[in-house]
C-alpha positions as a Markdown table, in Angstrom:
| # | Residue | x | y | z |
|---|---|---|---|---|
| 1 | Met | -67.7 | 87.3 | -16.2 |
| 2 | Val | -70.0 | 84.3 | -18.4 |
| 3 | Ala | -71.5 | 82.3 | -16.5 |
| 4 | Asn | -73.2 | 79.8 | -17.7 |
| 5 | Pro | -76.1 | 78.6 | -14.5 |
| 6 | Ala | -76.7 | 75.0 | -16.5 |
| 7 | Ser | -72.6 | 74.4 | -15.9 |
| 8 | Gly | -71.1 | 71.9 | -13.2 |
| 9 | Arg | -75.3 | 71.2 | -11.1 |
| 10 | Gly | -74.7 | 75.4 | -10.0 |
| 11 | Arg | -71.1 | 75.5 | -10.1 |
| 12 | Ala | -70.0 | 77.6 | -11.6 |
| 13 | Leu | -72.0 | 80.7 | -10.5 |
| 14 | Ala | -70.6 | 79.5 | -7.1 |
| 15 | Leu | -66.8 | 79.6 | -8.5 |
| 16 | Ala | -68.1 | 82.6 | -9.8 |
| 17 | Asp | -69.5 | 84.3 | -6.6 |
| 18 | Arg | -66.3 | 84.0 | -5.6 |
| 19 | Phe | -64.1 | 85.1 | -8.2 |
| 20 | Cys | -65.9 | 88.1 | -8.5 |
| 21 | Val | -65.5 | 88.1 | -4.0 |
| 22 | Glu | -61.7 | 88.1 | -4.9 |
| 23 | Leu | -61.3 | 89.7 | -7.3 |
| 24 | Gly | -63.6 | 93.3 | -4.8 |
| 25 | Arg | -60.8 | 92.1 | -2.1 |
| 26 | Arg | -58.7 | 93.5 | -4.3 |
| 27 | Gly | -59.9 | 96.7 | -5.4 |
| 28 | Gly | -61.3 | 94.5 | -8.7 |
| 29 | Val | -64.5 | 95.7 | -10.5 |
| 30 | Pro | -66.4 | 92.5 | -11.3 |
| 31 | Val | -69.2 | 92.9 | -14.1 |
| 32 | Arg | -71.5 | 90.3 | -14.8 |
| 33 | Leu | -73.1 | 89.1 | -17.6 |
| 34 | Pro | -75.4 | 86.9 | -19.0 |
| 35 | Leu | -75.3 | 84.5 | -21.4 |
| 36 | Asp | -77.2 | 86.1 | -24.0 |
| 37 | Ala | -75.8 | 89.4 | -23.4 |
| 38 | Ser | -76.2 | 91.5 | -25.7 |
| 39 | Arg | -73.1 | 92.5 | -28.9 |
| 40 | Ala | -73.6 | 96.1 | -27.1 |
| 41 | Asp | -73.9 | 95.1 | -23.0 |
| 42 | Phe | -71.2 | 93.2 | -24.3 |
| 43 | Asp | -69.1 | 95.7 | -25.9 |
| 44 | Val | -70.2 | 98.0 | -22.8 |
| 45 | Ala | -68.5 | 95.8 | -20.3 |
| 46 | Cys | -65.3 | 95.1 | -22.2 |
| 47 | Ala | -64.3 | 98.4 | -22.1 |
| 48 | Gly | -61.6 | 98.9 | -20.3 |
| 49 | Ser | -61.7 | 95.4 | -19.4 |
| 50 | Arg | -58.6 | 93.2 | -17.9 |
| 51 | Ala | -60.6 | 90.3 | -18.9 |
| 52 | Ile | -62.8 | 87.9 | -19.6 |
| 53 | Val | -63.7 | 85.4 | -17.2 |
| 54 | Leu | -66.0 | 82.4 | -19.0 |
| 55 | Val | -67.4 | 79.7 | -16.4 |
| 56 | Gly | -68.5 | 76.8 | -18.0 |
| 57 | Gly | -67.5 | 73.6 | -20.1 |
| 58 | Asp | -66.1 | 73.2 | -24.0 |
| 59 | Gly | -69.9 | 74.8 | -25.1 |
| 60 | Thr | -69.0 | 78.2 | -23.1 |
| 61 | Val | -65.7 | 78.6 | -24.2 |
| 62 | Arg | -66.5 | 78.0 | -27.3 |
| 63 | Ser | -69.1 | 80.2 | -28.0 |
| 64 | Phe | -67.6 | 83.0 | -26.8 |
| 65 | Ala | -63.8 | 82.8 | -28.4 |
| 66 | Ser | -66.5 | 82.5 | -31.5 |
| 67 | Arg | -67.9 | 86.4 | -30.2 |
| 68 | Met | -63.8 | 87.4 | -29.3 |
| 69 | Ala | -61.9 | 86.4 | -31.6 |
| 70 | Gly | -60.1 | 89.0 | -33.2 |
| 71 | Gly | -60.0 | 91.6 | -29.8 |
| 72 | Ser | -57.6 | 93.1 | -27.7 |
| 73 | Ile | -59.4 | 91.6 | -24.0 |
| 74 | Pro | -58.0 | 88.8 | -24.0 |
| 75 | Val | -60.1 | 85.5 | -22.6 |
| 76 | Ala | -59.3 | 83.1 | -18.8 |
| 77 | Ile | -61.3 | 79.8 | -18.0 |
| 78 | Val | -62.5 | 79.1 | -15.3 |
| 79 | Pro | -63.9 | 75.0 | -16.5 |
| 80 | Thr | -67.2 | 73.6 | -14.7 |
| 81 | Gly | -68.1 | 71.0 | -17.2 |
| 82 | Thr | -68.0 | 67.8 | -18.5 |
| 83 | Glu | -64.4 | 67.8 | -20.4 |
| 84 | Asn | -62.9 | 70.5 | -20.8 |
| 85 | Leu | -60.7 | 70.2 | -23.3 |
| 86 | Ala | -60.0 | 74.3 | -23.7 |
| 87 | Ala | -59.2 | 74.1 | -20.7 |
| 88 | Arg | -56.7 | 71.5 | -20.1 |
| 89 | Glu | -55.4 | 72.3 | -23.0 |
| 90 | Phe | -54.5 | 76.3 | -22.4 |
| 91 | Gly | -53.6 | 75.1 | -18.7 |
| 92 | Phe | -56.9 | 77.2 | -16.9 |
| 93 | Arg | -57.0 | 74.1 | -14.2 |
| 94 | Cys | -56.2 | 76.6 | -10.8 |
| 95 | Arg | -57.5 | 78.0 | -8.1 |
| 96 | Thr | -58.6 | 81.7 | -8.4 |
| 97 | Arg | -56.3 | 83.7 | -7.3 |
| 98 | Thr | -53.6 | 82.1 | -10.0 |
| 99 | Leu | -56.1 | 83.0 | -11.8 |
| 100 | Leu | -56.3 | 86.4 | -11.2 |
| 101 | Asp | -52.5 | 87.1 | -10.0 |
| 102 | Ala | -52.1 | 85.7 | -13.9 |
| 103 | Ile | -54.9 | 88.4 | -15.2 |
| 104 | Glu | -53.0 | 91.2 | -12.9 |
| 105 | Arg | -49.4 | 89.5 | -14.3 |
| 106 | Gly | -51.1 | 90.8 | -17.8 |
| 107 | Arg | -48.9 | 88.2 | -19.8 |
| 108 | Glu | -51.0 | 87.3 | -23.1 |
| 109 | Arg | -50.7 | 84.7 | -26.5 |
| 110 | Cys | -52.4 | 83.6 | -29.1 |
| 111 | Val | -53.9 | 81.0 | -30.4 |
| 112 | Asp | -55.9 | 79.7 | -33.3 |
| 113 | Leu | -59.0 | 78.7 | -34.0 |
| 114 | Gly | -60.8 | 76.4 | -36.1 |
| 115 | Ser | -63.7 | 77.3 | -38.3 |
| 116 | Leu | -66.1 | 74.7 | -39.7 |
| 117 | Arg | -67.9 | 76.1 | -43.3 |
| 118 | Thr | -70.6 | 73.4 | -44.4 |
| 119 | Asp | -71.9 | 72.6 | -47.8 |
| 120 | Ala | -75.5 | 74.4 | -46.1 |
| 121 | Gly | -73.4 | 77.5 | -45.6 |
| 122 | Val | -73.6 | 77.5 | -42.1 |
| 123 | Val | -70.3 | 79.2 | -40.7 |
| 124 | His | -69.5 | 77.8 | -37.2 |
| 125 | Asp | -66.2 | 77.9 | -35.0 |
| 126 | Phe | -64.0 | 76.1 | -32.4 |
| 127 | Val | -61.6 | 75.9 | -30.3 |
| 128 | Val | -60.3 | 72.4 | -29.6 |
| 129 | Met | -61.7 | 70.4 | -32.5 |
| 130 | Ala | -64.2 | 68.8 | -34.7 |
| 131 | Ser | -65.3 | 66.0 | -35.9 |
| 132 | Ala | -68.1 | 62.8 | -37.8 |
| 133 | Gly | -68.7 | 59.8 | -37.0 |
| 134 | Phe | -69.4 | 57.7 | -34.3 |
| 135 | Asp | -68.8 | 60.6 | -31.3 |
| 136 | Ala | -70.7 | 63.3 | -33.7 |
| 137 | Asp | -73.7 | 61.0 | -34.0 |
| 138 | Val | -74.0 | 60.2 | -29.8 |
| 139 | Val | -73.6 | 64.4 | -29.6 |
| 140 | Ala | -76.7 | 64.3 | -32.3 |
| 141 | Glu | -78.2 | 61.5 | -30.5 |
| 142 | Leu | -77.1 | 63.2 | -26.7 |
| 143 | Asp | -78.6 | 66.8 | -27.3 |
| 144 | Ser | -81.9 | 65.7 | -29.2 |
| 145 | Tyr | -83.3 | 64.8 | -25.6 |
| 146 | Arg | -81.1 | 66.2 | -22.8 |
| 147 | Arg | -82.7 | 68.6 | -20.8 |
| 148 | Gly | -80.4 | 70.7 | -18.5 |
| 149 | Pro | -76.6 | 69.0 | -17.3 |
| 150 | Ile | -74.1 | 66.2 | -19.0 |
| 151 | Ala | -72.4 | 64.4 | -16.9 |
| 152 | Arg | -70.2 | 61.3 | -18.9 |
| 153 | Trp | -72.8 | 58.4 | -17.8 |
| 154 | Ser | -75.4 | 59.8 | -20.1 |
| 155 | Tyr | -73.3 | 59.7 | -23.0 |
| 156 | Leu | -73.8 | 55.5 | -21.8 |
| 157 | Ala | -77.9 | 55.5 | -23.8 |
| 158 | Pro | -76.6 | 57.2 | -26.8 |
| 159 | Ile | -74.0 | 54.8 | -27.2 |
| 160 | Leu | -75.6 | 52.0 | -26.6 |
| 161 | Arg | -78.5 | 52.9 | -28.6 |
| 162 | Leu | -76.0 | 53.8 | -31.5 |
| 163 | Ala | -73.3 | 51.2 | -31.3 |
| 164 | Gly | -75.5 | 48.3 | -33.5 |
| 165 | Arg | -77.1 | 49.5 | -36.0 |
| 166 | Trp | -73.6 | 52.6 | -36.3 |
| 167 | Val | -72.7 | 52.3 | -39.9 |
| 168 | Pro | -69.5 | 54.7 | -40.5 |
| 169 | Pro | -69.0 | 57.2 | -43.6 |
| 170 | Gly | -66.8 | 56.8 | -46.4 |
| 171 | Val | -65.0 | 60.2 | -45.9 |
| 172 | Gln | -62.2 | 62.0 | -49.3 |
| 173 | Ala | -60.5 | 64.4 | -47.1 |
| 174 | Thr | -57.9 | 67.5 | -48.9 |
| 175 | Ala | -55.5 | 68.9 | -47.5 |
| 176 | Asp | -55.1 | 73.0 | -49.1 |
| 177 | Gly | -53.1 | 75.7 | -48.3 |
| 178 | Ala | -49.4 | 77.1 | -49.2 |
| 179 | Ala | -48.4 | 75.2 | -46.2 |
| 180 | Ala | -50.3 | 72.1 | -46.9 |
| 181 | Asp | -48.1 | 68.7 | -47.2 |
| 182 | Gly | -49.8 | 67.3 | -49.8 |
| 183 | Ser | -51.6 | 65.1 | -47.5 |
| 184 | Gly | -55.0 | 63.6 | -48.6 |
| 185 | Leu | -57.6 | 61.1 | -46.7 |
| 186 | Ala | -59.6 | 58.3 | -48.2 |
| 187 | Gly | -61.6 | 55.8 | -46.2 |
| 188 | Val | -64.3 | 54.4 | -44.0 |
| 189 | Gly | -64.2 | 55.3 | -40.7 |
| 190 | Gln | -64.0 | 58.3 | -38.0 |
| 191 | Phe | -63.2 | 62.0 | -39.6 |
| 192 | Val | -61.0 | 64.2 | -36.7 |
| 193 | Val | -59.7 | 67.8 | -37.3 |
| 194 | Ala | -57.6 | 69.3 | -34.6 |
| 195 | Asn | -56.8 | 72.1 | -33.4 |
| 196 | Ser | -54.9 | 70.9 | -30.0 |
| 197 | Arg | -53.9 | 67.5 | -28.9 |
| 198 | Gln | -57.1 | 67.1 | -26.3 |
| 199 | Tyr | -59.8 | 64.6 | -26.7 |
| 200 | Ala | -62.8 | 63.4 | -24.4 |
| 201 | Val | -61.2 | 60.8 | -22.0 |
| 202 | Arg | -58.0 | 61.6 | -22.8 |
| 203 | Leu | -58.3 | 59.8 | -26.1 |
| 204 | Asp | -56.6 | 61.8 | -28.3 |
| 205 | Pro | -55.7 | 61.1 | -31.1 |
| 206 | Cys | -53.2 | 64.1 | -32.9 |
| 207 | Arg | -51.3 | 64.0 | -29.7 |
| 208 | Asp | -49.0 | 66.6 | -31.8 |
| 209 | Ala | -51.4 | 69.3 | -32.6 |
| 210 | Asp | -50.4 | 72.4 | -31.6 |
| 211 | Pro | -53.1 | 75.9 | -31.3 |
| 212 | Ala | -50.4 | 78.1 | -32.4 |
| 213 | Asp | -48.8 | 76.5 | -35.3 |
| 214 | Gly | -51.7 | 78.2 | -38.3 |
| 215 | Gln | -52.4 | 74.1 | -39.3 |
| 216 | Leu | -55.2 | 72.0 | -37.9 |
| 217 | Asp | -54.1 | 68.2 | -37.8 |
| 218 | Ala | -56.3 | 65.1 | -39.1 |
| 219 | Val | -56.5 | 61.7 | -38.9 |
| 220 | Leu | -58.6 | 59.4 | -40.6 |
| 221 | Met | -59.6 | 56.2 | -38.2 |
| 222 | Pro | -60.5 | 53.5 | -40.7 |
| 223 | Cys | -63.6 | 51.2 | -39.1 |
| 224 | Ser | -66.3 | 49.0 | -40.7 |
| 225 | Ser | -67.8 | 48.7 | -37.1 |
| 226 | Trp | -68.1 | 50.8 | -33.7 |
| 227 | Arg | -65.9 | 47.6 | -32.5 |
| 228 | Ser | -63.8 | 48.6 | -34.8 |
| 229 | Leu | -63.0 | 51.9 | -33.1 |
| 230 | Val | -62.7 | 50.3 | -29.3 |
| 231 | Gly | -59.9 | 48.9 | -30.8 |
| 232 | Trp | -58.9 | 52.2 | -31.8 |
| 233 | Ala | -59.6 | 53.9 | -27.9 |
| 234 | Ile | -57.4 | 50.9 | -26.3 |
| 235 | Arg | -54.5 | 51.3 | -28.5 |
| 236 | Leu | -54.8 | 54.7 | -28.4 |
| 237 | Ser | -55.2 | 54.3 | -24.7 |
| 238 | Met | -52.2 | 52.3 | -23.9 |
| 239 | Thr | -49.9 | 55.5 | -25.3 |
| 240 | Ser | -49.3 | 59.0 | -24.7 |
| 241 | Arg | -47.4 | 58.5 | -28.5 |
| 242 | Ala | -48.7 | 58.9 | -31.8 |
| 243 | Val | -50.6 | 55.7 | -32.9 |
| 244 | Pro | -48.8 | 53.7 | -35.1 |
| 245 | Gly | -50.8 | 53.4 | -38.8 |
| 246 | Leu | -53.5 | 55.4 | -37.9 |
| 247 | Pro | -53.7 | 57.6 | -41.3 |
| 248 | Gly | -53.2 | 61.5 | -40.4 |
| 249 | Gly | -51.7 | 64.9 | -41.9 |
| 250 | Arg | -51.1 | 68.7 | -40.7 |
| 251 | Ala | -52.5 | 71.7 | -43.4 |
| 252 | Pro | -53.8 | 74.9 | -42.7 |
| 253 | Ser | -57.3 | 73.5 | -44.1 |
| 254 | Trp | -59.3 | 70.7 | -45.3 |
| 255 | Thr | -61.8 | 69.9 | -47.4 |
| 256 | Val | -63.8 | 66.6 | -46.8 |
| 257 | Ala | -66.9 | 64.9 | -48.5 |
| 258 | Phe | -68.8 | 62.1 | -47.7 |
| 259 | Asp | -70.4 | 59.5 | -49.0 |
| 260 | Arg | -74.1 | 60.2 | -47.5 |
| 261 | Pro | -75.4 | 62.5 | -45.3 |
| 262 | Thr | -73.2 | 63.0 | -42.0 |
| 263 | Arg | -73.9 | 65.0 | -38.7 |
| 264 | Leu | -70.6 | 67.1 | -37.5 |
| 265 | Gln | -70.0 | 67.4 | -33.8 |
| 266 | Ala | -67.6 | 71.1 | -32.7 |
| 267 | Asp | -65.8 | 70.8 | -28.9 |
| 268 | Gly | -68.4 | 68.7 | -27.7 |
| 269 | Asp | -71.1 | 70.0 | -29.4 |
| 270 | Pro | -73.5 | 69.4 | -32.5 |
| 271 | Val | -73.0 | 71.8 | -35.7 |
| 272 | Pro | -76.2 | 73.9 | -36.8 |
| 273 | Gly | -77.8 | 72.7 | -40.2 |
| 274 | Gly | -78.3 | 69.4 | -39.7 |
| 275 | Pro | -75.5 | 66.0 | -41.3 |
| 276 | Val | -73.5 | 67.1 | -44.7 |
| 277 | Leu | -72.3 | 66.0 | -47.8 |
| 278 | Gly | -68.9 | 68.0 | -47.2 |
| 279 | Val | -67.4 | 70.6 | -45.1 |
| 280 | Gln | -64.9 | 72.7 | -45.6 |
| 281 | Val | -62.6 | 72.8 | -42.1 |
| 282 | Ser | -59.9 | 75.9 | -42.3 |
| 283 | Val | -58.0 | 78.2 | -39.8 |
| 284 | Arg | -58.1 | 81.6 | -37.5 |
| 285 | Pro | -54.2 | 82.1 | -36.8 |
| 286 | Gly | -54.0 | 84.4 | -33.4 |
| 287 | Ala | -57.6 | 85.1 | -33.8 |
| 288 | Leu | -58.2 | 84.2 | -29.8 |
| 289 | Arg | -56.3 | 86.2 | -27.5 |
| 290 | Leu | -55.9 | 84.4 | -23.7 |
| 291 | Val | -54.6 | 85.1 | -20.5 |
| 292 | Asp | -51.1 | 83.8 | -20.2 |
| 293 | Leu | -50.9 | 81.2 | -17.4 |
| 294 | Arg | -47.4 | 80.1 | -17.8 |
| 295 | Asp | -44.0 | 80.6 | -16.3 |
| 296 | Gly | -41.8 | 82.9 | -17.4 |
């Protein structure tokens, strides 16, 4: 078990304690590891384990999903972050007993993992989605001064600071790979590439994305300013279906070029390395093993 002590303003540690107590009652032996556990300590703890339980938000899930990619031990999530997009996508909104029951049943499923490679050589995996545009700039702005846990209201100040001066990037995205449908996206606006349907405050732009299909869905929301994005947000909030007129495509890999240095975010955190002019986004099919909560 790994719990992020900064997540949920202490709630992560309390939930981890509760989980360990319940596990002990069932005869299980919990092994607690810190966020910065070494690879050697992590491998020793995993030997003979039934599952890896991550208590935290999307950042915690993303970082450990990358470490566990291709492994044989399934991951479970106890969500305590701001949005908890991965937990929402995979159904980890459950009580401790329900989660322990699922671990004891031993059913697993494999889902895809997204991966970014920037033109500076930075490789960065993601579970849910990545993007370039207003949201990435807001995430970078907030990260530059944040100290400790955040809430949804934490984004208000950077949104207000950026709104009046934000200029959307020019984007040229080309679908690659044998299964590509020939899609290409070009224009000025907000670009999102998604491994799942989820996005912050349920403004889900890639509503047909499937985290187990070996492909990534991409959309480009044309806009000239942040006001145009507000229009897209209103349209997304008014329907649970795909929004007509939203340019998109699907492919196992995307090559993306920007007309100026542009920031990226992945699963709500800045992609390291700063602004880039280009990025390759690809999928690692079935790379992440999860505890399966689904019935049947």
